[in-house]
N, C-alpha and C positions, 0 to 999 in steps of 0.2 A: 848349202844351197837347198831351198825347199824342194820337195818332190812335186812335180806337176805332170808326170807321165813322160812318154818318150818325146824327145826333141826331134823334129823332122830334119832330115839331112839335105834336103834340096827344096826347090820351089821358092816362092816369094816369102818375105819376112812378115808373117801374119801372127798377130797375138790372139789370145783366146776370145776376144770380142770382135774379131773379124777385121781389125784395122790393118791395112797393108802399109808397111813402112817404106818410104821412098826418099827420106831426107835424113842425112847424117850431119850433125853439127860437130865440127872438129876444132877443139880448142888447141891453139898452138903454144900458148904461154899463159900463166896466171898474172904476169906482170903488166903494168899499164903506165902510160905517161900522164894520166890524170888520177885524181883521188876524189871521185864523186862521192858526196856525202851519203847518198842512198846505196852505195855499193861497197866502199871500203874505207877504213880509217886512214888518216893522213900519215900516222906513224905506227910503228910496231907490227907491221904486216909480216906474217911468216910465209915466206915464199917456198915454192916447191924446190926440192933439191935438184940440181942440174942433172944428176945421174938418173933421176926418175922421169925426166922429160923424154917423151917419145922422140926417137931420131927420125930423120927424113925417110930412111928405108922402112922403119916400123910403121910410120904413117901410111906410106905407099902400100905396104902389104895389107894392112887392115882395110884400106880403101878399095884395093883390088878385090878382096873377098866380099866386101859390102856391095860393090857394083855388080859383081856376078850374081848376088842374091837379090838384086832389084833396086838398089839405091840409085836414084837418078840425079840427085842434087847433093853436092858437098858444100856446106857453108863454113868458111874459115872464120874462127872467132878467137877471143882471148878471155881475159885480159885484153891487150891490144895486139892484134896479129901483125901489125906493121913493125913491131919490135923484134920479130923473129928474123934473124939475119938470112936464113935460107928460104924466105917466103916465096920468092919468085920461082925457085926450083920446086917447092911444094906445089904451087899452082901448075907448073909445067907438067909435072909427073901425074898429078890427078886428072888434068885435062885430057890426057891420053887414054884414060880408061873408058870402057864402054859397058853399059848395062844391057840386059836383054832387050831393052827398048831403044837402044842406040847410045850415042855419045852422052856423057854426063855433063851437067852444068856445074860451074864453079862460081860460087858467090862468096862475098866477104862482108862482115860487119866490122866497122872501124870507127874510131873517133876522128879520123881524117888528118891528124897531125902527121906531117911528112908525106902525105898522100901524093901531092903534086909531083914531087921528084921521083916517086916510085911507081906511079900509075902507068906510064908508058910501057915499062918492062912487064908489069903484071898483065896488062891487056895483051901484049905480044905473047905472053906465056899461056894465055887461055882464060883469064878471068872474064866472066860474062855478066855478073851483076854486083851491085854495091848497095849496102845500107850504111848510112853515116849517122852517128848520134849527134843530136843538136837539141839541147834543152832550153837554151835562151839565146837571144840576140844582143843582150846587153853585157858589155865587157865587165862591169863591176859585179853583176849578178853571176856571170860565168865564173869569175875568179872566186867568189864566195862558194859557189856550188861545187866546183871542181878542185879548188885549192891550188889552181895553177892559172897563170895569166896567158892563156893560149887561144883565146877565141879567134884572133886574127888568123892563126894557123889553121884552125878548123874551117873557117869560112873560105880560106884559100883552097883547102882540100876539096870543099864542096864545089867551088867554082871549077876546079880542074876536072872533077867528075862530070859536071854538067857539060863541059867542053869536049869530053872524051867520046861522047855518043853512047856510052853504056846505058842500056835501058832495060827495065825501068830503074831509075835512080830513086831510092827511098831514103827519107830522113826520119829518124826515130826520135821521138820526144817523150820522156817520162813526165806526165802531168802531175804536179805537186801543189797541194794547197799552201797558200801564202808564200809560194816560191816563184812559180812561173804561170799560174793559172790566168793572169792578166795578159799573157802574151799569145794565147792560143790562136787568135785570128792573125796576129802579126806573123807568127811562124808559118801558118798556111800560106799567107801571101808571099812570104820569102820563098817557100818551096815552089809555088806556082811560077815565080819569076825565074827560077832556075830549072824549070821543066822537070820538077821532082814531085814525088808524092809524099806528103807528110803523113806519118802514122803515129798517133798518140797511143801511149802505153800506160795502162793503169799501173801504179806503183805496186810492186809485189814484195812479199816477205823473203827477200834474197840478199839483204845487206849482211856483211860480215859481222857487224856489231849487234845484229838482232834487235834493232830499234824500230822496226817497221810498225806503223800504226794505221789502222783502217781509217781513222779520222783524218789523217794527213793525205789520204789518197783522193784524187779527183776522179769521180766515177765516169763511166761511159755516158750516162744520161746527162751529166753536167757538161761534159765536153760537147756533146751534140747540141745541147741547148745554146751554148755560147756560139757555136758555129752557125746554127740555124738563124741567129740574129743577123748574120752577115750574108749567108748564101742560102739558096734553096738546095736542100740535100735530097738526092734521089738514090735509094739503096741499089746496089749492084748485086744481082742474084748470082748463084752458082759459086759460092765461096769455096766449096770442097774442103780440103785439108788446110787451107791457108789460115794463119793465126789472126789475120786482120779482116774485120768487116769493112767494106768500102762503100763510099757514097760519091756520086758525081756532083760536082759543084756547079750550080746553075745549069746551063745547057752543055757543060763540058768544054773541052775534053778532060779537064783536070779533075783529079779525085783526091779524096782524103780517106784515111783509114783509122780504125780504132781497134787496138788489141786489148780486149776486156777480160784478161785472164782471171780476175777476181770476181767481178759481178756478172759476167756472162761467159763462163768458161766454155771452151771448144774442145774439151777432151774427147768427146765422142767421135771426132774426125781426125784426131791427132795422128800424124804419120811420121813423127820425128824420133830419132835416136840420137844420143849425145856421147861424144868421146872426149874425156878430159885430157889435158896436156900430159898427165902422168899415166895415161893408159887405162882409165876406168870407164867402162861403159855404163851409161845411165839411161833408163827407159822413160824417165820423166824429169822435167826441170826440177820438180820438187821432191824427187825420190830421196829416201834416206838409205837406200841400198845401192851399192855399186858392184860391178863385175870386173875383176882385175885381169887385164890381158897381159900385163908385164911378165908374170911367171911363164906364160906360154911363149911370148916373144923372145924371152931371154934364156930359153932352154935349148940345148943342142939336140936335134932330132936326126937320126940316121936317114930318115925319109923326110925331105922338106914338105912333102904333101901332107904328112901327118900334122905338122904345125898348122897348116892352112885349115885342115879339118877341125882341129881343136879350136881355132879362132872362130870358125863358122859356127860350131856347136855352142860356143860361149855367147855369141851374138844372138843366136836363135833362142837360147835359154833365157837370156836377159829379156827379150821381147815377150816370151811366153809368160813372164812373171809381171808384166805390166798391169797395173790396176786400172779400173774403169775411169778414174779421175783423180785429181790432186787433193780434193777434200779440204780446201782452204777454209770452207765454212763449217767444217766438222769440229766439234770441241776437242777431238783427239789429235788434230793436226799438229805436226811437229815441223818446224822450219828446218831445212837442210843444214847440216853442219857447215858445209862450205858456203862461202859467199859467191855472188854471181861471177866475179872475176876468176874464180877457181873452177867453177862449173863450166863456164863457156856461154856466151850470149846467144 
């Protein structure tokens, strides 16, 4: 671990650029019920060993320490978090935590498959927000893109989320050239009909096969141009650390967002930290360095408080080593070894 000076032992989670971290993305599994072409291959995936996956107690312990240090939002991701059999208990335990600013928020990013049957228990356990992935409304295109014929299940999950009253409900779409760029308006209209906010995401170099191409990416400006032909777009100020820029559609109240990680990066306001399903802390989605919590979690300490202090120090050390940005446009940029399913969405 490189030397950066003394690691603070208390106070908020601040990096050397003054960014205060309040959001922890917690990946619960690297497995998924879909095989999206921009994320992972259909066959030959090397899954994490079951013995390396964080247990419920380990997740709770890390989250408790993170909340005490100022994390106010925990977002559960995957792979597909709905595949985790103890998901409801994960939500229940994390929802009990409090940060110095009060009770934490529990959000989840999912593909929506099996969501309808599981959502009531998740809401009762304390889930407060949902993001659901939806890249197309066309069954054949969905099958080609995800290699699974599950669009009806995803749409049913979205309908259940809309009926649940969880707000804001957000739908995430990766915009891809010659794949779904002709559906951008249709997808926003679908979101509006379900009282959800559509957020378009520029395709990023995070596929397990390392086949990403800038030419295949639909840019922020192209997305906005297509939407502006249908709606009057009024920018919403005060983005803060949120990854999406948002615009009001016509006179409102509905909005649309764009996450332009490649062409308009928001690294300067990033307040996110990531925890992989196998206990690795990452200070950036595109980081090539990870901080392994498993040796600490699985060591016997005479004083349990010593373990907590070690975990807190590792978290703070990880944040102190955070770079100013991801440098996708730098010739020296290296794509992370892990694909998005293993890093966590």
